[in-house]
TORBA-424783 format. One record per residue: residue number from 1; residue in one letter; x, y, z of N, C-alpha, C in turn. Coordinates in steps of 0.02 Angstrom, whole numbers, plus 50000, padded with zeros to 5 digits. Each point is the difference from the previous one (the first is absolute). Layout:
<sites>
> NUM, a, X, Y, Z, X, Y, Z, X, Y, Z
...
</sites>
This chain:
<sites>
> 1, m, 49880, 50354, 50216, 49984, 50019, 49916, 49927, 49948, 50004
> 2, d, 49964, 50042, 49960, 49926, 49992, 49977, 50005, 49920, 49946
> 3, s, 49980, 49948, 50033, 49996, 49940, 49951, 49971, 50029, 49926
> 4, m, 49945, 50029, 50007, 49968, 50032, 49908, 50024, 50054, 49974
> 5, t, 50046, 50051, 50038, 50030, 50056, 49975, 50059, 50024, 50009
> 6, g, 50038, 49939, 50025, 50069, 50008, 50030, 50027, 50011, 49939
> 7, t, 50080, 50036, 50036, 50044, 50038, 49920, 50054, 49969, 49999
> 8, g, 50010, 49930, 50023, 50036, 49944, 49991, 49987, 49990, 49936
> 9, v, 49990, 50011, 49935, 49951, 49976, 49949, 50063, 49959, 49959
> 10, v, 49987, 49949, 49973, 50020, 49979, 49942, 49979, 49993, 49945
> 11, g, 50031, 50047, 49954, 49970, 50011, 49961, 50025, 49956, 49916
> 12, i, 49950, 50009, 49969, 50006, 49957, 49934, 49971, 50026, 49941
> 13, g, 50090, 49999, 49947, 49986, 50014, 49932, 49979, 50064, 50005
> 14, q, 49963, 50042, 49951, 49981, 50044, 50003, 49973, 50061, 50067
> 15, a, 49974, 49953, 50044, 49975, 50018, 50068, 50061, 50040, 50040
> 16, g, 50049, 49994, 49977, 50059, 50075, 50014, 50024, 49987, 50068
> 17, g, 49992, 49932, 50030, 50012, 49996, 50072, 50089, 49952, 49976
> 18, h, 50013, 49980, 50070, 50075, 49964, 50006, 49992, 49941, 50006
> 19, g, 49965, 49961, 49958, 50006, 49923, 50013, 50061, 49967, 49989
> 20, s, 50005, 49940, 50026, 50059, 49952, 49995, 49981, 49958, 49936
> 21, s, 50067, 50007, 49949, 49977, 49935, 49957, 50039, 49949, 50012
> 22, s, 49978, 49952, 49969, 50044, 49923, 50005, 50038, 50002, 49932
> 23, g, 49982, 50048, 49960, 50035, 49991, 49919, 49947, 49957, 49952
> 24, s, 49984, 50032, 49944, 49979, 49986, 49957, 50007, 49933, 49964
> 25, g, 49946, 49954, 49984, 49999, 49918, 49993, 50047, 49959, 50057
> 26, s, 50010, 50040, 50060, 50005, 49943, 50040, 49951, 49967, 50041
> 27, g, 49935, 50018, 49993, 49963, 49957, 50020, 49954, 49941, 49973
> 28, k, 50049, 49946, 49963, 49976, 49962, 49951, 49929, 49953, 50028
> 29, c, 49953, 50001, 49958, 49941, 49967, 50048, 50018, 49920, 49975
> 30, t, 50044, 49975, 49972, 50044, 49919, 50013, 49997, 49994, 50062
> 31, t, 50034, 50034, 50018, 49997, 49996, 50104, 49970, 50023, 50033
> 32, c, 49933, 50017, 49999, 49966, 50034, 50015, 49940, 49931, 50038
> 33, a, 49983, 49987, 50053, 49971, 49969, 50046, 49930, 50005, 49978
> 34, y, 49986, 50074, 49972, 49916, 50003, 49994, 49997, 50033, 49921
> 35, r, 50034, 49956, 49955, 49999, 50035, 49943, 49915, 49983, 49961
> 36, n, 49970, 49940, 50035, 49956, 49963, 49977, 49935, 50027, 50011
> 37, l, 50010, 50053, 50057, 49944, 50056, 50026, 50006, 50057, 49954
> 38, c, 50058, 50033, 49985, 49989, 50048, 49947, 49993, 49969, 49933
> 39, l, 50031, 49957, 49966, 49999, 49988, 49921, 49968, 49929, 49997
> 40, p, 49963, 50006, 49936, 49956, 49928, 49991, 50061, 49946, 50013
> 41, p, 49975, 49933, 49992, 50036, 49936, 49994, 50019, 49991, 49962
> 42, g, 50057, 49949, 49979, 50001, 49990, 49940, 50033, 50019, 49962
> 43, l, 50036, 50087, 50000, 50044, 50021, 49948, 50057, 49962, 49989
> 44, s, 50034, 50003, 49927, 50051, 49966, 49977, 50034, 50039, 50028
> 45, g, 50109, 49995, 50003, 50044, 50022, 50013, 50008, 50053, 49961
> 46, r, 49964, 49991, 49929, 50031, 50078, 49968, 49926, 50047, 50008
> 47, q, 49957, 50004, 50032, 49936, 50024, 50024, 50045, 50028, 50063
> 48, l, 50000, 49969, 50029, 50019, 50022, 50078, 50060, 50047, 49998
> 49, a, 50054, 49973, 49929, 50053, 50050, 49997, 49964, 50068, 49991
> 50, v, 49971, 50001, 49949, 49960, 50050, 49980, 49972, 50040, 50068
> 51, v, 49962, 49978, 50027, 49972, 50032, 50073, 50056, 50031, 50042
> 52, e, 50037, 49952, 50030, 50061, 50041, 50024, 50024, 50046, 49971
> 53, g, 50003, 50019, 49935, 50041, 50063, 49961, 49948, 50042, 50013
> 54, a, 49932, 50001, 50011, 49950, 50047, 50000, 50013, 50031, 50071
> 55, l, 50031, 49967, 50053, 49998, 50019, 50070, 50049, 50066, 50005
> 56, g, 49972, 50069, 50033, 50041, 50040, 50022, 50060, 49964, 50055
> 57, c, 50005, 50070, 50065, 50055, 49962, 50071, 49951, 49969, 50030
> 58, r, 50030, 49969, 50038, 49975, 49979, 50087, 49995, 50077, 50015
> 59, r, 49961, 49991, 50054, 50009, 50066, 50057, 49974, 49973, 50057
> 60, r, 50052, 50006, 50050, 49999, 49997, 50062, 49965, 50052, 50049
> 61, i, 49954, 50006, 50027, 49951, 50042, 50022, 49991, 49997, 50075
> 62, a, 50029, 50048, 50014, 49988, 49994, 50098, 49940, 49980, 50036
> 63, r, 50002, 49995, 50062, 49960, 49992, 50042, 49958, 50083, 50000
> 64, n, 49923, 49993, 49995, 49969, 50058, 50019, 50006, 50057, 49934
> 65, s, 50030, 49981, 49942, 50035, 50054, 49956, 49934, 49982, 49939
> 66, a, 49997, 50012, 49952, 49958, 50010, 49957, 50035, 49986, 49925
> 67, l, 49961, 49960, 49974, 50031, 49951, 49926, 49973, 50074, 49947
> 68, f, 49935, 50023, 50031, 49971, 50028, 49937, 49962, 50061, 50056
> 69, r, 49989, 50057, 49948, 49935, 50026, 50063, 49943, 50036, 49954
> 70, d, 49935, 49997, 50018, 49951, 50031, 49984, 50000, 50046, 49935
> 71, g, 50000, 50015, 49953, 50003, 50077, 49959, 50070, 49970, 49944
> 72, q, 50043, 49970, 50046, 50070, 50007, 49937, 49980, 49964, 49931
> 73, p, 50029, 50024, 49966, 49981, 49961, 49918, 50023, 49922, 50001
> 74, f, 49954, 49961, 49943, 50017, 49941, 50002, 50056, 49985, 49950
> 75, g, 50024, 49963, 50016, 50052, 49956, 49943, 50020, 49932, 50026
> 76, n, 49990, 49990, 50031, 50026, 49909, 50017, 49950, 49965, 50066
> 77, l, 49982, 49947, 49979, 49976, 49945, 50068, 50058, 49969, 50019
> 78, y, 49990, 49974, 50062, 50035, 49994, 50052, 49991, 49913, 50040
> 79, a, 50024, 49963, 49964, 49986, 49912, 50045, 50050, 49994, 50048
> 80, v, 49970, 49999, 50073, 50015, 49995, 50049, 50052, 49926, 50023
> 81, r, 50082, 50023, 49989, 50032, 49936, 50019, 50012, 49988, 50082
> 82, v, 49996, 50053, 50032, 50025, 49975, 50066, 49962, 50059, 50048
> 83, g, 49959, 49973, 50062, 49987, 50051, 50020, 49927, 49983, 49995
> 84, h, 49947, 50056, 50041, 49926, 50009, 50010, 50004, 50088, 49990
> 85, f, 49948, 50012, 49959, 49980, 50072, 49985, 49947, 50012, 50024
> 86, m, 49966, 50054, 50010, 49924, 50027, 49999, 49983, 50049, 49960
> 87, t, 49931, 50004, 49959, 49996, 50053, 49960, 49942, 50056, 50020
> 88, t, 50003, 50064, 50018, 49957, 50037, 50032, 49987, 50053, 49950
> 89, r, 49915, 50030, 50014, 50002, 50053, 49967, 49974, 50049, 50057
> 90, a, 49992, 50064, 49990, 49978, 50057, 50032, 49920, 50010, 49971
> 91, d, 49961, 50016, 50060, 49924, 50014, 49985, 49988, 50081, 49994
> 92, h, 49957, 50033, 50019, 49981, 50044, 49980, 50020, 50069, 50055
> 93, r, 50014, 49940, 50064, 50040, 50058, 50036, 50062, 50012, 50013
> 94, g, 50028, 49945, 49956, 50075, 50004, 49991, 50018, 49951, 50051
> 95, e, 49964, 49961, 50042, 50007, 49935, 50029, 50026, 49918, 49959
> 96, h, 50066, 49989, 50018, 50000, 49932, 49941, 49968, 49921, 50031
> 97, y, 49982, 49978, 49969, 49967, 49921, 50008, 50026, 49946, 49965
> 98, i, 50013, 49939, 50028, 50051, 49983, 49960, 49907, 49936, 49957
> 99, t, 50052, 49986, 49937, 49958, 49984, 49953, 50023, 49918, 49981
> 100, g, 50069, 49968, 50029, 50012, 49954, 49985, 50068, 49968, 50033
> 101, f, 50016, 49943, 50012, 50057, 49973, 50029, 50028, 49961, 49937
> 102, h, 50076, 50000, 49974, 50027, 49973, 49947, 50060, 49956, 50050
> 103, m, 49996, 49941, 49951, 50070, 49966, 49999, 50031, 49983, 49972
> 104, a, 50061, 49957, 49991, 50042, 49984, 49949, 49976, 49947, 49948
> 105, g, 50017, 50031, 49940, 49955, 49949, 49931, 49926, 50048, 49984
> 106, e, 50001, 50067, 50025, 49934, 50041, 49981, 50031, 50054, 49953
> 107, l, 49947, 50027, 49973, 50034, 50049, 49961, 49945, 50063, 50044
> 108, l, 50065, 50067, 50003, 49965, 50071, 50015, 49995, 50056, 49931
> 109, g, 49960, 50055, 50020, 49994, 50034, 49949, 49951, 50002, 49939
> 110, m, 49960, 49938, 50010, 49954, 49991, 49936, 49940, 50036, 50007
> 111, d, 49989, 50057, 50057, 49939, 50045, 49983, 50028, 50046, 49969
> 112, a, 50054, 50020, 49963, 50027, 50056, 49979, 49988, 49981, 49941
> 113, i, 49991, 49954, 49951, 49999, 49982, 49941, 49976, 50037, 49961
> 114, g, 49925, 50006, 50007, 49940, 50055, 49982, 50009, 50063, 50007
> 115, s, 50029, 50025, 50037, 50014, 50091, 50012, 50071, 50006, 50004
> 116, g, 50048, 49963, 49982, 50062, 50023, 49993, 50041, 50040, 50057
> 117, s, 49965, 50000, 50074, 50016, 50029, 50059, 49987, 49944, 50058
> 118, h, 50034, 49993, 50039, 49985, 49964, 50048, 49952, 50032, 50027
> 119, a, 49937, 49937, 50044, 49924, 50028, 50035, 50037, 49976, 50057
> 120, s, 50044, 49971, 50025, 50025, 49987, 50071, 50060, 49989, 50017
> 121, s, 50014, 50004, 50051, 50075, 49981, 50038, 50016, 49935, 50013
> 122, a, 50068, 49976, 49993, 50027, 49945, 50037, 50039, 50002, 50032
> 123, i, 49993, 49967, 50073, 50077, 50012, 50036, 49981, 49947, 50032
> 124, a, 50068, 49985, 50011, 50048, 49927, 50005, 49979, 50012, 50099
> 125, l, 49961, 49928, 49998, 49994, 49982, 50103, 50072, 49977, 50008
> 126, e, 50046, 50001, 49946, 50090, 49955, 50029, 50037, 50005, 49968
> 127, d, 50052, 49995, 49988, 50057, 50009, 49955, 49983, 49968, 49948
> 128, g, 49992, 50005, 49944, 49962, 49965, 49932, 50058, 50003, 49951
> 129, e, 49958, 49974, 49948, 50047, 49997, 49930, 49941, 50004, 49929
> 130, v, 50014, 50040, 49960, 49954, 49961, 49959, 50025, 50013, 49936
> 131, c, 49955, 49982, 49922, 50065, 49981, 49951, 49943, 50048, 49965
> 132, e, 50028, 50064, 49973, 49977, 50041, 49955, 49984, 49970, 49919
> 133, l, 49937, 50022, 49982, 49965, 49971, 49917, 49988, 50057, 49971
> 134, p, 50043, 50037, 49960, 49976, 50055, 49954, 49921, 49988, 49960
> 135, y, 49949, 50018, 50023, 49966, 50004, 49966, 49999, 50002, 49922
> 136, a, 50022, 50035, 49950, 49993, 49998, 49934, 50062, 49944, 49987
> 137, r, 50027, 49963, 50044, 50042, 49936, 49968, 49942, 49931, 50014
> 138, l, 49960, 50008, 50044, 49945, 49946, 50035, 49964, 50022, 49933
> 139, q, 49967, 50048, 49982, 49949, 50017, 49960, 50026, 49940, 49921
> 140, r, 50090, 50013, 49988, 50001, 49962, 49937, 50022, 49909, 50019
> 141, l, 49996, 49976, 50064, 49987, 49952, 50019, 49938, 49958, 49979
> 142, l, 49964, 50064, 50033, 49919, 49952, 49993, 49986, 49977, 49936
> 143, v, 50041, 50056, 49953, 49956, 49989, 49925, 50057, 49940, 49971
> 144, e, 50052, 49988, 50020, 50054, 49954, 49978, 49975, 49934, 50043
> 145, f, 49969, 49979, 50047, 49980, 49956, 50039, 49936, 49999, 50007
> 146, p, 49959, 49963, 49966, 49918, 49987, 50026, 50005, 49976, 50065
> 147, q, 50045, 49955, 50024, 49975, 49968, 50073, 49997, 50054, 50051
> 148, f, 50066, 50043, 49958, 50021, 50052, 50069, 49916, 50056, 50010
> 149, m, 50001, 50007, 49949, 49935, 50051, 49982, 49932, 49956, 50051
> 150, e, 49989, 49938, 50000, 49943, 49959, 50046, 50025, 50003, 50058
> 151, h, 50073, 50019, 50011, 49997, 49970, 50080, 50013, 50090, 50037
> 152, f, 50003, 50048, 49952, 50001, 50058, 50030, 49934, 50029, 50008
> 153, h, 49956, 49942, 49945, 49924, 50045, 50029, 49980, 49958, 50059
> 154, r, 50033, 49936, 50015, 49971, 49973, 50066, 50026, 50034, 50061
> 155, i, 50048, 50016, 49985, 50022, 50053, 50061, 49970, 50058, 49999
> 156, l, 49991, 50024, 49951, 49931, 50086, 50017, 49962, 49964, 50039
> 157, s, 49940, 49946, 49981, 49955, 49966, 50004, 50006, 49990, 50080
> 158, q, 50061, 49972, 50027, 50016, 49986, 50067, 50001, 50073, 50041
> 159, e, 50024, 50056, 49978, 49998, 50049, 50032, 49939, 50058, 50003
> 160, i, 49955, 49970, 49946, 49928, 50021, 49996, 49975, 49957, 50055
> 161, q, 49995, 49934, 50017, 49966, 49970, 50045, 50033, 50023, 50085
> 162, r, 50062, 50021, 49989, 50014, 50029, 50075, 49958, 50061, 50010
> 163, e, 50004, 50054, 49957, 49957, 50063, 50009, 49956, 49965, 50039
> 164, q, 49961, 49976, 49955, 49917, 49984, 50007, 50003, 49975, 50069
> 165, s, 50036, 49949, 50034, 50002, 49975, 50060, 50005, 50052, 50062
> 166, a, 50053, 50046, 49977, 49998, 50056, 50036, 49949, 50055, 50020
> 167, i, 49950, 49998, 49942, 49950, 50025, 49984, 49961, 49979, 50054
> 168, r, 49996, 49940, 49996, 49954, 49953, 50043, 50015, 50005, 50067
> 169, f, 50052, 50002, 50016, 50027, 49998, 50057, 49974, 50059, 50060
> 170, l, 50001, 50063, 49970, 49982, 50054, 50019, 49907, 50032, 49989
> 171, g, 49981, 49953, 49944, 49928, 49994, 49993, 49958, 49961, 50033
> 172, i, 49983, 49942, 50029, 49964, 49951, 49999, 50003, 49952, 50071
> 173, l, 50078, 49985, 50006, 50037, 49953, 50038, 49992, 50047, 50071
> 174, r, 49999, 49954, 50047, 50009, 50003, 50060, 50060, 50010, 50039
> 175, a, 50020, 50017, 50052, 50092, 50026, 50024, 50025, 49934, 49989
> 176, d, 49960, 49937, 50053, 50030, 49955, 49996, 50027, 49947, 49936
> 177, e, 49941, 50011, 49947, 50007, 49979, 49955, 50042, 50027, 49954
> 178, r, 50016, 50066, 49985, 50055, 50023, 49965, 50063, 49971, 50033
> 179, l, 50018, 49988, 50069, 50039, 49982, 50027, 50031, 49962, 49965
> 180, a, 49959, 49941, 49986, 50002, 49924, 50011, 50020, 50008, 49918
> 181, s, 49950, 50025, 49949, 50029, 49976, 49919, 50068, 50042, 50009
> 182, l, 50039, 50051, 50035, 50047, 50013, 49968, 50054, 49939, 50041
> 183, l, 49995, 49982, 50035, 50043, 49939, 50039, 50003, 49949, 49937
> 184, l, 49938, 49970, 49988, 49992, 49949, 49957, 50035, 50036, 49924
> 185, n, 49990, 50061, 49982, 50036, 50007, 49945, 50063, 50007, 49983
> 186, l, 50052, 50013, 50082, 50080, 49999, 49989, 49976, 49928, 50003
> 187, s, 49974, 49951, 50039, 50011, 49950, 50006, 50011, 49942, 49930
> 188, s, 49944, 50023, 49937, 50023, 49977, 49955, 50043, 50022, 49950
> 189, r, 50028, 50046, 50009, 50049, 50044, 49959, 50060, 49950, 50035
> 190, y, 50001, 50011, 50058, 50082, 49970, 50020, 50009, 49944, 49966
> 191, a, 49930, 49954, 50007, 50019, 49914, 49969, 50012, 50022, 49943
> 192, m, 49960, 50039, 49950, 50012, 50004, 49911, 50098, 50012, 50009
> 193, r, 50025, 50022, 50022, 50086, 50016, 50010, 50024, 49915, 50060
> 194, g, 49979, 49980, 50009, 50037, 49930, 50036, 49994, 50009, 50062
> 195, f, 49976, 50031, 50028, 50004, 50043, 50077, 49949, 49947, 50028
> 196, s, 49981, 50013, 50087, 49965, 49946, 50025, 49924, 50066, 49984
> 197, p, 49941, 49948, 50007, 49944, 50052, 49987, 49978, 49999, 50080
> 198, r, 50032, 49981, 50056, 49989, 50007, 50074, 50038, 50051, 50019
> 199, r, 50052, 49994, 50010, 50060, 50040, 50038, 50008, 50037, 49952
> 200, f, 49997, 50068, 50023, 50049, 50069, 49965, 50006, 50057, 50028
> 201, r, 50038, 50038, 49977, 50003, 50065, 50061, 49973, 50055, 49955
> 202, l, 49967, 50039, 50046, 49970, 50065, 49970, 50044, 50053, 49969
> 203, r, 50006, 49996, 49960, 50048, 50067, 49971, 49979, 50057, 49999
> 204, m, 49943, 50015, 50021, 49967, 50059, 50013, 49980, 50023, 50090
> 205, g, 49997, 50065, 50022, 49988, 49985, 50047, 49914, 50013, 50030
> 206, r, 49987, 49993, 50066, 49908, 50033, 49997, 49981, 50039, 49968
> 207, d, 50045, 50065, 50008, 49963, 50069, 49959, 50001, 49984, 49950
> 208, h, 50027, 49949, 49964, 50017, 50002, 49901, 49954, 49972, 50000
> 209, i, 49974, 49933, 50048, 49928, 49955, 50001, 49944, 50032, 49996
> 210, a, 49992, 50062, 50051, 49953, 50030, 50008, 49973, 50040, 49953
> 211, r, 50070, 50045, 49973, 49956, 50062, 49946, 49996, 49938, 49933
> 212, y, 50032, 49950, 50003, 49978, 49958, 49937, 49902, 49973, 50014
> 213, l, 49991, 49965, 50042, 49930, 49985, 50012, 49943, 50038, 50018
> 214, g, 50033, 50078, 50004, 49949, 50040, 50035, 49985, 50009, 50072
> 215, l, 50038, 49996, 50035, 49986, 49978, 50069, 50049, 50031, 50066
> 216, t, 49992, 50000, 50035, 50048, 50037, 50044, 50040, 49935, 50028
> 217, i, 50060, 50044, 50023, 50047, 49947, 50034, 49990, 49958, 50055
> 218, e, 49953, 50034, 50033, 49972, 49955, 50063, 49950, 49972, 49974
> 219, t, 49956, 50004, 49963, 49980, 49958, 49970, 50028, 49910, 49963
> 220, v, 50057, 50015, 49967, 50055, 49959, 49995, 50003, 49972, 50033
> 221, s, 50039, 50022, 50061, 50034, 49977, 50053, 49940, 49949, 50041
> 222, r, 49946, 50018, 50012, 49947, 49980, 50034, 49980, 49929, 49955
> 223, l, 49984, 50002, 49930, 50008, 49931, 49962, 50032, 49958, 50002
> 224, l, 50070, 50031, 49985, 50045, 49938, 50008, 49992, 49971, 50059
> 225, g, 50008, 50031, 50081, 49980, 49977, 50052, 49929, 49931, 50012
> 226, r, 49972, 50048, 49972, 49936, 49940, 49996, 50011, 49948, 49949
> 227, f, 50036, 49999, 49948, 50038, 49933, 49965, 50015, 49942, 50043
> 228, r, 50046, 50035, 50028, 50066, 49970, 50037, 49955, 49948, 50055
> 229, e, 49937, 50059, 50019, 49979, 49953, 50069, 49952, 49941, 49971
> 230, q, 49964, 50012, 49935, 49981, 49949, 49984, 50026, 49939, 49969
> 231, g, 50072, 50010, 50016, 50041, 49932, 49959, 49989, 50015, 49912
> 232, l, 49993, 50068, 49989, 49999, 50001, 49923, 50070, 50007, 49949
> 233, i, 50052, 50042, 50060, 50061, 50014, 49970, 50039, 50001, 50078
> 234, a, 50052, 50014, 49986, 50069, 49989, 50057, 50037, 50072, 49969
> 235, i, 50025, 50024, 50043, 50029, 50058, 49988, 50030, 50030, 50033
> 236, e, 50079, 50026, 49976, 50037, 50024, 50061, 50052, 50073, 49953
> 237, q, 49972, 50037, 50041, 50027, 50058, 49952, 49974, 50008, 49919
> 238, r, 50051, 49991, 49952, 49979, 49992, 49934, 49981, 49939, 49979
> 239, d, 50034, 49954, 50025, 49984, 49929, 49986, 49937, 49971, 50025
> 240, v, 49967, 49974, 49928, 49931, 49976, 50017, 50016, 49910, 49993
> 241, e, 49928, 49953, 49991, 49996, 49946, 50004, 49934, 49983, 49996
> 242, l, 49979, 49990, 49923, 49931, 49966, 49999, 49969, 49957, 50023
> 243, l, 49981, 49979, 50049, 49969, 49950, 50034, 49948, 49965, 50002
> 244, d, 49956, 50019, 49967, 49924, 49992, 49981, 49983, 50027, 49932
> 245, m, 50044, 49978, 49959, 49991, 50040, 49921, 49910, 49988, 49991
> 246, r, 49970, 49947, 50013, 49924, 50000, 49970, 49945, 50032, 50042
> 247, r, 50012, 50007, 50068, 49970, 50066, 50020, 50021, 50078, 49990
> 248, l, 50066, 50002, 49992, 49989, 50065, 49957, 49989, 50024, 49927
> 249, e, 49990, 49917, 49953, 49979, 50021, 49955, 49909, 50004, 50001
> 250, g, 49976, 49982, 50057, 49937, 49994, 50012, 49986, 50069, 50023
> 251, i, 50051, 50042, 50042, 49987, 50071, 50021, 50005, 50049, 49943
> 252, a, 50029, 49988, 49963, 50019, 50041, 49911, 49950, 49984, 49961
> 253, a, 49948, 49977, 50011, 49975, 49973, 49948, 49915, 50017, 50043
> 254, g, 50002, 50028, 50055, 49952, 50022, 50027, 49952, 49964, 50035
> 255, a, 50036, 49924, 50036, 49950, 49948, 50011, 49981, 50025, 50063
> 256, a, 50032, 50036, 50021, 49972, 50016, 50094, 49964, 50056, 49992
> 257, r, 49966, 50047, 49952, 49948, 50040, 49984, 49924, 49965, 50046
</sites>
């Protein structure tokens, strides 16, 4: 099955698929380790209860399946609770390229707010789970709680910055700068979640990395090998350790130009 267009789709809501639901209200924010990434800090017990009441179901998404697809009507945002996802778009030739990698605590579907339909597809890189947040309910929360509005705008700003970084990858960075930037980006995001910033597993394959960075698989493999030979990283299959963060930061910043 093609990981981009496979038929084993786990659909959500009006998408018309056969997604597995954990039941409405089962994904309580109070028990979620990543709630400080999705929600503003300092919410009172009453405010948190209102937020939990606005949630839809938790949804389980099988590996290689779609949470939503390009062109589907927009109704919900999705907070990643478990697992990793990638977002993809099709170019004018119909070939899919990867626009981002997403992990627990991040929101998916925000690109559909303006147009009313999804401009990208979200594919599970592994078995995962999301919390469904109907956008109509979210709008009421934004009006009722100003701090929620501020937090939501911050998330939107971060998403814009990610999009700009992706454009920078494809526009001006050399291949080694692109790969170093990606490794450092993953490192900082894992650190925000309380995991090691130096040792982590690459949930995406080298083909995914290549399509995200605008490189060939052979180039990605060659660069990983070079980074290992230079003592910058240790890597075994998908397990990677960043051995020299300072030199990687220098490469990402273009110091070797």
